[in-house]
C-alpha positions in Angstrom: 13.3 -11.6 -6.1 11.9 -14.8 -4.7 14.4 -17.5 -3.5 12.9 -20.0 -5.9 13.6 -17.6 -8.9 17.3 -17.4 -7.8 17.5 -21.2 -7.6 15.6 -22.1 -10.8 16.2 -19.2 -13.2 19.9 -18.7 -12.9 22.7 -21.2 -13.4 24.4 -20.7 -10.1 25.0 -24.3 -9.0 22.4 -24.1 -6.2 20.6 -27.2 -5.0 17.8 -27.3 -2.5 18.4 -29.4 0.6 15.4 -28.2 2.6 12.7 -25.9 1.2 11.7 -24.5 4.6 8.3 -23.3 5.8 8.0 -20.8 2.9 8.7 -23.3 0.2 11.4 -21.0 -1.3 8.8 -18.2 -1.7 10.7 -15.8 0.6 11.8 -12.5 -0.8 15.6 -12.2 -1.1 16.6 -8.6 -0.4 20.3 -8.9 0.2 23.1 -11.5 0.0 25.3 -11.6 3.2 28.5 -13.8 3.4 29.5 -14.8 6.9 31.3 -17.4 9.0 30.4 -15.9 12.4 28.7 -18.4 14.8 26.0 -15.9 15.5 25.7 -13.2 12.8 22.2 -12.1 13.8 23.2 -8.6 14.9 24.4 -7.9 11.3 21.3 -9.4 9.5 18.1 -7.8 8.3 14.9 -9.6 7.2 15.2 -11.0 3.7 18.9 -11.7 3.9 20.2 -14.7 2.0 23.1 -15.9 4.1 26.0 -17.6 2.5 28.6 -19.5 4.6 31.6 -21.8 4.2 30.8 -23.3 7.7 34.0 -22.2 9.3 31.9 -21.5 12.4 31.3 -25.3 12.8 33.3 -27.3 15.3 30.8 -29.8 16.7 27.2 -30.9 16.0 25.9 -28.7 18.9 27.0 -25.6 16.8 24.4 -26.2 14.1 21.2 -25.3 15.8 22.3 -22.0 17.3 23.6 -20.9 13.9 20.3 -21.8 12.2 18.3 -20.3 15.0 20.2 -16.9 14.7 19.2 -16.8 11.0 15.6 -17.8 11.7 15.3 -15.2 14.4 16.5 -12.5 11.9 13.9 -13.7 9.4 16.6 -14.6 6.8 15.3 -15.6 3.4 17.5 -18.7 3.4 20.9 -20.3 3.9 23.4 -21.3 1.2 26.2 -23.6 2.3 29.5 -24.0 0.5 31.4 -27.2 1.2 34.7 -26.4 -0.4 36.5 -26.2 2.9 34.5 -28.5 5.3 33.8 -31.1 2.5 30.6 -32.2 4.4 27.4 -30.7 5.6 27.7 -29.8 9.3 26.0 -32.5 11.4 22.5 -31.5 12.6 22.2 -28.5 10.3 19.7 -30.0 8.0 17.5 -31.1 10.9 17.8 -27.7 12.5 16.8 -25.8 9.4 13.8 -28.2 8.9 12.7 -27.7 12.5 13.0 -23.9 12.2 11.4 -23.7 8.7 14.6 -22.1 7.3 15.3 -22.9 3.6 18.7 -24.6 3.2 20.6 -24.8 -0.1 24.1 -26.0 -1.1 26.3 -24.6 -3.8 28.4 -26.8 -6.1 32.0 -27.0 -5.1 33.1 -25.6 -8.5 31.0 -22.5 -8.0 31.6 -19.3 -6.1 29.4 -17.1 -3.8 30.3 -14.1 -6.0 27.8 -14.6 -8.8 25.0 -15.2 -6.3 25.8 -11.9 -4.6 26.1 -10.1 -7.9 22.7 -11.3 -9.1 21.0 -10.4 -5.9 22.6 -6.9 -5.9 21.6 -6.4 -9.6 18.1 -7.4 -8.9 17.9 -5.1 -5.9 19.1 -2.2 -8.1 16.6 -3.1 -10.8 13.7 -3.3 -8.3 14.8 0.0 -6.8 14.7 1.7 -10.2 11.3 0.1 -10.9 9.9 1.3 -7.6 11.0 4.9 -8.5 9.3 4.5 -11.9 6.1 3.2 -10.3 6.2 6.0 -7.8 6.5 8.5 -10.7 3.5 6.9 -12.4 1.4 7.1 -9.2 2.5 10.8 -8.9 1.4 11.5 -12.5 -2.0 9.8 -11.9 -2.5 11.9 -8.8 -2.0 15.2 -10.5 -4.5 17.2 -12.5 -2.3 17.5 -15.5 -1.8 13.8 -16.4 -1.6 13.5 -20.2 -2.8 10.1 -21.7 0.4 9.8 -23.7 2.5 10.2 -20.6 0.5 7.7 -18.7 0.8 5.2 -21.6 4.5 5.7 -21.8 4.9 5.0 -18.1 2.8 1.8 -18.3 4.8 0.5 -21.3 8.1 1.1 -19.6 6.9 -0.9 -16.6 5.7 -3.8 -18.8 2.0 -3.1 -18.6 -0.3 -2.8 -21.6 -2.1 0.6 -21.8 -4.7 -0.9 -24.2 -5.8 -3.4 -21.5 -8.0 -2.6 -18.5 -6.5 -1.7 -15.1 -7.9 -2.0 -11.6 -6.4 0.4 -9.0 -6.1 -0.7 -5.4 -5.4 1.7 -2.5 -4.5 -0.2 0.7 -3.2 0.4 4.2 -2.2 -1.8 7.2 -0.1 -1.6 10.3 3.6 -0.6 10.0 5.8 -3.6 9.4 3.0 -5.8 8.2 4.6 -6.6 4.8 1.8 -4.9 3.0 3.5 -4.7 -0.5 4.6 -8.4 -0.3 1.1 -9.5 0.9 -0.6 -7.7 -2.0 1.8 -9.0 -4.6 1.5 -12.6 -3.4 -2.2 -12.5 -3.1 -3.0 -11.0 -6.5 -0.2 -12.5 -8.6 -1.8 -14.6 -11.3 -1.2 -15.5 -15.0 -2.4 -12.7 -17.3 -1.9 -10.0 -14.7 0.8 -7.4 -14.5 1.2 -6.0 -11.0 2.7 -2.5 -10.2 3.0 -1.9 -6.5 4.1 1.4 -4.9 4.4 1.0 -1.1 5.2 3.6 1.5 5.5 2.0 4.9 1.9 1.2 5.9 0.2 2.4 2.7 0.3 1.1 -0.9 -1.1 1.7 -4.3 -1.4 -1.3 -6.6 -2.2 -1.3 -10.3 -3.5 -4.6 -11.7 -3.2 -4.6 -15.5 -4.6 -7.3 -17.8 -7.4 -8.6 -19.9 -10.9 -8.2 -18.3 -11.3 -11.8 -17.5 -8.0 -11.8 -15.5 -9.2 -8.8 -13.4 -12.4 -10.4 -12.0 -12.3 -11.2 -8.3 -9.6 -8.7 -7.2 -11.7 -7.4 -4.4 -12.7 -10.9 -3.3 -9.1 -12.0 -3.3 -8.1 -9.1 -1.1 -10.8 -10.1 1.4 -8.9 -13.2 2.1 -5.6 -11.4 3.0 -3.7 -12.5 6.1 -1.0 -10.1 7.2 2.1 -11.4 8.8 1.9 -8.8 11.6 -0.9 -7.7 13.9 -2.4 -5.2 11.5 -5.6 -5.3 9.5 -5.8 -4.8 5.8 -8.0 -1.9 4.6 -8.4 -1.5 0.9 -10.4 0.5 -1.7 -10.8 -1.0 -5.2 -11.7 0.8 -8.4 -13.7 -0.6 -11.3 -11.6 -1.8 -14.2 -10.8 1.2 -16.5 -10.0 0.5 -20.1 -8.8 4.1 -20.8 -5.6 5.6 -19.6 -7.4 8.9 -19.4 -9.5 7.5 -16.6 -6.7 6.0 -14.5 -6.4 9.2 -12.5 -10.0 9.0 -11.6 -9.7 5.3 -10.8 -6.9 6.2 -8.3 -9.0 8.8 -6.7 -11.9 6.4 -6.4 -9.7 3.7 -4.8 -8.3 6.2 -2.3 -11.8 7.5 -1.4 -13.0 3.9 -0.9 -9.9 3.2 1.3 -11.0 6.2 3.5 -14.5 4.6 3.7 -12.9 1.2 4.7 -11.1 2.9 7.5 -14.4 4.0 8.9 -15.4 0.5 9.8 -15.3 -0.7 13.4 -12.6 -2.8 15.1 -11.7 -6.3 14.1 -9.1 -8.4 12.4 -10.9 -9.4 9.1 -9.9 -7.4 6.0 -12.2 -4.5 5.0 -12.4 -4.1 1.3 -14.6 -1.5 -0.3 -15.4 -1.8 -4.0 -18.1 -0.8 -6.4 -20.1 -3.9 -5.5 -20.2 -2.7 -1.9 -21.8 0.7 -1.6 -22.3 1.3 2.2 -21.7 5.0 2.6 -22.2 8.3 0.9 -18.4 8.6 0.4 -18.4 5.4 -1.6 -21.4 6.5 -3.5 -19.7 9.9 -4.3 -16.5 8.1 -5.4 -18.4 6.5 -8.3 -19.2 10.0 -9.7 -16.8 11.6 -12.3 -14.3 14.0 -10.7 -15.5 16.8 -13.0 -19.1 16.3 -11.7 -18.1 16.3 -8.0 -16.0 19.5 -8.6 -18.8 21.2 -10.3 -21.2 20.4 -7.4 -18.6 21.6 -4.8 -17.9 24.8 -6.8 -21.6 25.6 -7.1 -22.3 25.1 -3.4 -19.2 26.4 -1.7 -17.6 29.0 -3.9 -19.6 31.9 -2.3 -18.2 30.8 1.1 -14.7 30.4 -0.2 -14.7 33.8 -1.8 -16.1 35.4 1.3 -13.4 33.7 3.4 -10.6 34.9 1.0 -11.8 38.5 1.2 -12.6 38.8 4.9 -10.0 36.3 6.4 -12.9 34.4 7.9 -13.5 30.6 8.0 -17.2 30.1 7.1 -16.3 26.7 5.5 -14.7 25.6 8.7 -17.8 26.9 10.6 -20.1 25.0 8.3 -18.1 21.8 8.7 -18.2 22.1 12.5 -21.9 22.9 12.7 -22.9 19.9 10.4 -20.5 17.5 12.1 -22.1 18.5 15.4 -25.5 17.6 14.1 -26.6 21.2 14.3 -25.8 21.5 18.0 -25.2 25.2 18.7 -23.4 24.7 22.0 -21.2 21.8 20.9 -20.1 23.6 17.7 -19.5 26.9 19.5 -17.3 25.0 22.0 -15.4 23.3 19.2 -14.8 26.6 17.4 -14.0 28.4 20.7 -16.5 31.1 20.0 -19.7 32.4 21.7 -23.0 30.9 20.6 -24.1 34.3 19.4 -21.0 34.5 17.2 -21.8 31.1 15.8 -25.4 32.2 15.0 -24.0 35.2 13.2 -21.7 33.0 11.1 -24.5 30.5 10.3 -26.8 33.4 9.2 -24.0 34.6 6.9 -23.6 31.1 5.5 -27.3 30.9 4.8 -27.3 34.3 3.1 -24.4 33.5 0.8 -25.5 30.0 -0.2 -29.2 30.6 -0.3 -29.7 27.5 1.9 -31.2 27.1 5.3 -29.3 25.1 7.9 -32.6 24.3 9.6 -33.6 22.3 6.5 -32.4 18.7 6.5 -32.4 18.7 2.6 -30.2 21.8 2.5 -27.9 20.4 5.2 -27.5 17.2 3.2 -26.6 19.2 0.1 -24.0 21.3 1.9 -22.6 18.2 3.7 -22.1 16.4 0.5 -20.4 19.4 -1.0 -18.0 19.5 1.9 -17.4 15.7 1.3 -16.5 16.5 -2.3 -13.5 18.6 -1.2 -10.2 17.5 -2.4 -8.1 15.4 0.0 -5.6 18.2 0.5 -8.4 20.7 1.3 -10.2 18.2 3.5 -7.1 17.8 5.7 -6.7 21.5 6.4 -7.7 22.4 9.9 -10.5 24.9 10.3 -8.8 27.9 11.7 -9.6 31.6 11.5 -12.3 33.9 12.7 -15.2 35.7 11.1 
């Protein structure tokens, strides 16, 4: 939950003294009560620190205490004045200088309700994250039933009758990817469902069509808090829950295309309006059509490999990726050039295609590109 939500949506007796650099937009992940003069070794980013100021003895104590919280990237500081009766001298100025949000709690209120609400919200979000992860898992399977997808969406507060845009994104570890995406795309009329796993995330943006315009453009303005670079693939809005699985696959394919761009700091966002590679072009085709093409082109090789324990598909991949270089491909496969020639001849016989023809090479290469992600990630091992 955001610090501003804790302050404004609950009757906890909290008053804002200093909004800090974030303007109360920081994410509160835990409540931590302490009166240690330097609690930094016990803090984690996102902590809301609550203190009765028993650490305070003189004005010089205020800045080191505030600095310890800022160094730990605390979400904010809540001060209780029941014991000290007055705000420690210099604490307001130190928090303002360090950009640390500072709040005071009414003397007739306890820290306990604040801690309980933060904990309850953490548990709610944890459950929600598991539910979103389940939904993404369902969409990524081949057996997703429309009724099951609709039930998941309703449970998470999304409307299955409204269009949904799927975003697949990645960044550097520790770059706050989920928070960046949520902050960037939050807007009236949108329901955001974010599933993050370290440096990768899947985001479903649900809402009326007019509220989904500009998602790709908004992502292009992302600034990550760390040193990473946002890479994202964005699907077209899909109005049918039956097509959400395909939208997820399209977004993930476009993310892989985004990762192929050169170095830089600016975000790389690939969407349907930006077709700059064969992978992006293929991602716009229905899954069934891609699978049919792949099956027609590669099944003879897959069947032969299964019967003979060979790896003609791996050989084909190596030969094409080597731009038809016999020597380079043979070295990569750790075989003699004559062995490679025998394998290529067998591939040509089984597929009815000539690897000396650019047109046939293109067909076979596109068929290999249509392989499922799991298959594509398998190393080419084996012998013919």
